[in-house]
C-alpha positions as CSV (number, residue, x, y, z in Angstrom):
1,X,11.4,45.2,-14.2
2,X,9.4,45.8,-16.8
3,X,7.6,42.3,-16.2
4,X,7.0,42.8,-13.1
5,X,5.4,46.1,-14.0
6,X,3.4,44.6,-16.7
7,X,2.3,41.7,-14.2
8,X,0.7,44.8,-11.7
9,X,-1.1,46.8,-14.2
10,X,-3.4,43.9,-15.9
11,X,-6.1,44.4,-13.5
12,X,-6.1,47.9,-14.9
13,X,-7.3,46.4,-18.5
14,X,-11.2,45.6,-16.8
15,X,-11.6,49.4,-17.4
16,X,-10.8,49.5,-21.4
17,X,-13.9,47.4,-22.1
18,X,-15.6,49.3,-19.8
19,X,-14.5,52.9,-21.7
20,X,-14.6,50.9,-25.4
21,X,-18.1,50.0,-24.8
22,X,-19.4,53.3,-23.9
23,X,-18.0,55.3,-26.5
24,X,-20.2,52.6,-28.7
25,X,-23.0,53.4,-27.0
26,X,-22.4,57.7,-27.5
27,X,-21.5,57.1,-31.3
28,X,-24.3,54.7,-32.3
29,X,-26.8,54.2,-29.4
30,X,-28.0,51.8,-27.0
31,X,-29.2,49.7,-29.7
32,X,-25.4,48.9,-30.4
33,X,-24.8,47.3,-27.3
34,X,-28.3,45.3,-27.0
35,X,-27.0,42.2,-27.2
36,X,-24.5,42.8,-24.6
37,X,-27.4,44.0,-22.0
38,X,-28.5,41.2,-19.5
39,X,-32.1,40.8,-20.3
40,X,-34.4,39.6,-17.2
41,X,-36.6,37.3,-19.7
42,X,-35.2,33.9,-20.1
43,X,-36.2,33.4,-23.7
44,X,-33.9,36.6,-24.4
45,X,-31.3,35.6,-22.5
46,X,-31.1,31.7,-23.5
47,X,-30.1,33.5,-27.1
48,X,-27.3,35.9,-25.3
49,X,-26.3,33.9,-22.4
50,X,-22.9,35.6,-22.8
51,X,-24.2,38.5,-21.2
52,X,-24.4,37.2,-17.7
53,X,-20.8,39.0,-18.2
54,X,-20.9,41.6,-20.6
55,X,-24.0,43.4,-18.9
56,X,-20.6,44.2,-16.2
57,X,-19.0,46.1,-18.7
58,X,-22.1,48.4,-20.4
59,X,-22.8,51.5,-19.0
60,X,-25.4,53.8,-20.8
61,X,-25.0,57.2,-19.3
62,X,-22.3,59.4,-18.5
63,X,-22.9,59.5,-15.1
64,X,-23.5,55.7,-14.4
65,X,-20.1,55.5,-16.0
66,X,-18.0,58.4,-14.2
67,X,-19.5,56.7,-10.8
68,X,-18.5,53.0,-11.6
69,X,-15.3,53.9,-13.5
70,X,-13.7,56.1,-10.9
71,X,-14.8,54.0,-8.1
72,X,-13.5,51.1,-9.8
73,X,-10.6,52.3,-10.7
74,X,-10.2,53.7,-6.8
75,X,-10.2,50.0,-5.7
76,X,-8.0,49.1,-8.5
77,X,-5.6,51.1,-7.0
78,X,-5.9,50.4,-3.4
79,X,-5.8,47.1,-4.2
80,X,-2.1,47.0,-5.5
81,X,-1.1,49.0,-2.4
82,X,-2.8,46.2,-0.4
83,X,-0.9,43.4,-2.5
84,X,-3.8,41.5,-3.8
85,X,-2.9,39.5,-6.6
86,X,-4.8,40.5,-10.0
87,X,-5.5,37.1,-10.1
88,X,-7.8,37.5,-6.9
89,X,-9.3,40.9,-8.3
90,X,-10.2,40.1,-11.6
91,X,-11.8,36.8,-10.1
92,X,-13.7,38.5,-7.8
93,X,-14.8,41.0,-10.1
94,X,-16.3,38.0,-12.3
95,X,-17.6,36.5,-9.4
96,X,-19.5,39.5,-8.7
97,X,-20.4,40.4,-11.9
98,X,-22.0,36.7,-12.1
99,X,-23.9,36.9,-9.1
100,X,-25.2,40.1,-9.3
101,X,-26.4,38.9,-12.7
102,X,-28.4,35.4,-12.0
103,X,-30.1,37.6,-9.0
104,X,-31.3,39.9,-11.5
105,X,-32.6,36.8,-13.8
106,X,-34.6,35.9,-11.0
107,X,-35.9,38.6,-9.5
108,X,-35.9,41.4,-12.0
109,X,-37.2,43.3,-14.7
110,X,-36.0,44.8,-18.0
111,X,-32.7,45.3,-18.7
112,X,-29.6,45.3,-16.4
113,X,-26.3,46.9,-16.8
114,X,-23.6,48.3,-14.9
115,X,-20.1,47.4,-13.6
116,X,-21.6,47.9,-9.8
117,X,-21.7,43.9,-8.8
118,X,-18.6,43.4,-9.4
119,X,-17.3,46.5,-8.1
120,X,-19.5,46.1,-4.3
121,X,-17.0,42.1,-4.7
122,X,-14.2,44.0,-4.4
123,X,-14.6,46.2,-1.2
124,X,-15.0,44.1,1.7
125,X,-11.9,42.3,0.3
126,X,-9.6,45.8,0.2
127,X,-11.6,46.8,3.5
128,X,-10.3,43.8,5.3
129,X,-6.9,43.8,3.9
130,X,-6.8,47.8,5.4
131,X,-8.0,46.5,8.9
132,X,-5.3,44.1,8.4
133,X,-2.6,46.1,7.3
134,X,-3.4,48.7,9.8
135,X,-4.3,51.6,6.6
136,X,-5.9,53.7,8.5
137,X,-6.5,56.2,5.5
138,X,-7.3,53.3,3.6
139,X,-10.1,52.5,5.9
140,X,-11.2,55.7,6.2
141,X,-11.6,54.9,2.1
142,X,-13.3,52.6,2.3
143,X,-15.5,53.4,4.6
144,X,-16.5,56.5,2.7
145,X,-17.0,54.0,-0.7
146,X,-19.9,52.1,1.7
147,X,-21.4,55.1,2.7
148,X,-21.8,56.7,-0.7
149,X,-22.8,53.4,-2.1
150,X,-25.4,52.9,0.3
151,X,-26.8,56.9,0.0
152,X,-27.2,56.2,-4.0
153,X,-28.8,53.1,-3.6
154,X,-31.7,55.0,-1.7
155,X,-32.8,56.5,-4.8
156,X,-32.3,53.1,-7.0
157,X,-35.1,50.2,-6.9
158,X,-35.0,47.0,-4.6
159,X,-33.7,45.2,-7.6
160,X,-30.8,47.2,-8.0
161,X,-30.0,47.4,-4.1
162,X,-30.2,43.7,-4.3
163,X,-27.7,43.4,-6.8
164,X,-25.3,45.8,-5.1
165,X,-26.2,43.3,-2.0
166,X,-25.3,40.1,-3.5
167,X,-21.9,41.8,-4.9
168,X,-20.8,42.7,-0.9
169,X,-22.0,39.1,-0.2
170,X,-19.6,37.4,-2.5
171,X,-17.2,39.7,-1.4
172,X,-17.6,39.1,2.5
173,X,-17.6,35.3,1.7
174,X,-14.7,35.2,-0.7
175,X,-12.4,36.8,2.7
176,X,-14.0,34.2,4.8
177,X,-13.6,31.2,2.6
178,X,-9.7,32.0,1.7
179,X,-8.8,33.2,5.1
180,X,-10.0,30.1,6.2
181,X,-8.1,28.2,3.2
182,X,-5.3,30.4,4.5
183,X,-5.5,29.5,8.1
184,X,-5.4,25.8,7.4
185,X,-2.9,25.6,5.2
186,X,-0.5,27.3,7.4
187,X,-1.7,24.9,10.3
188,X,0.2,21.5,10.4
189,X,-2.6,18.6,10.9
190,X,-2.7,16.6,14.1
191,X,-1.4,13.6,11.7
192,X,1.7,15.1,10.5
193,X,2.8,16.5,13.8
194,X,2.3,13.3,15.3
195,X,4.0,12.0,13.0
196,X,7.0,14.4,13.5
197,X,7.1,13.8,17.1
198,X,7.0,10.2,16.4
199,X,10.5,10.9,13.9
200,X,12.2,13.7,15.9
201,X,10.9,13.5,19.4
202,X,8.5,16.0,21.2
203,X,11.3,18.3,21.7
204,X,11.3,19.1,17.7
205,X,7.9,20.8,17.8
206,X,7.2,24.3,17.9
207,X,5.8,26.3,21.0
208,X,2.4,26.5,18.3
209,X,2.5,22.9,17.0
210,X,3.0,21.7,20.9
211,X,-0.5,24.0,22.3
212,X,-2.1,22.5,19.7
213,X,-1.4,18.9,20.2
214,X,-2.4,19.4,23.9
């Protein structure tokens, strides 16, 4: 029982470095995390390549961290309810961070901080699960998240909007390809069905398998 609980709670460990680094910022100032933010300058980035990941855990003012931690905590709780695995949540969050960071390196200016791209990457998957599982309240909650995010983005620059958008794109692609892979894994190939027919006869096939061979 304890092992299952520990497994479920692993995803919430994402909150620990975010809160810890914000404590560092308010204790010692932004200079203490200067090597963790993502710089747009290529030369500076090459001297701190780890910042392509670490920037996603850095927040430098209270409103930013309150919004992001609140959104992330809500999505993590919803992901548990939808039965999404820890590996998927962590992998998708990091993919969002990486994609947003890469876009910033291409078109950004200054430095980038914040978990927004990783958070945005989780939204399409939780939204998709809410539709598949017919959870109306969760669907409404996710639509609220989308409206809130796009409303706040209007006050941000185009680069920051692009970083958020990259997260949504990565999450959407994840849903498309994971579902396609699942479908292919569940559907026997024509060759396997022909072999099954040869060994056990046509009547051994299910109705779906018979339709697939037509």
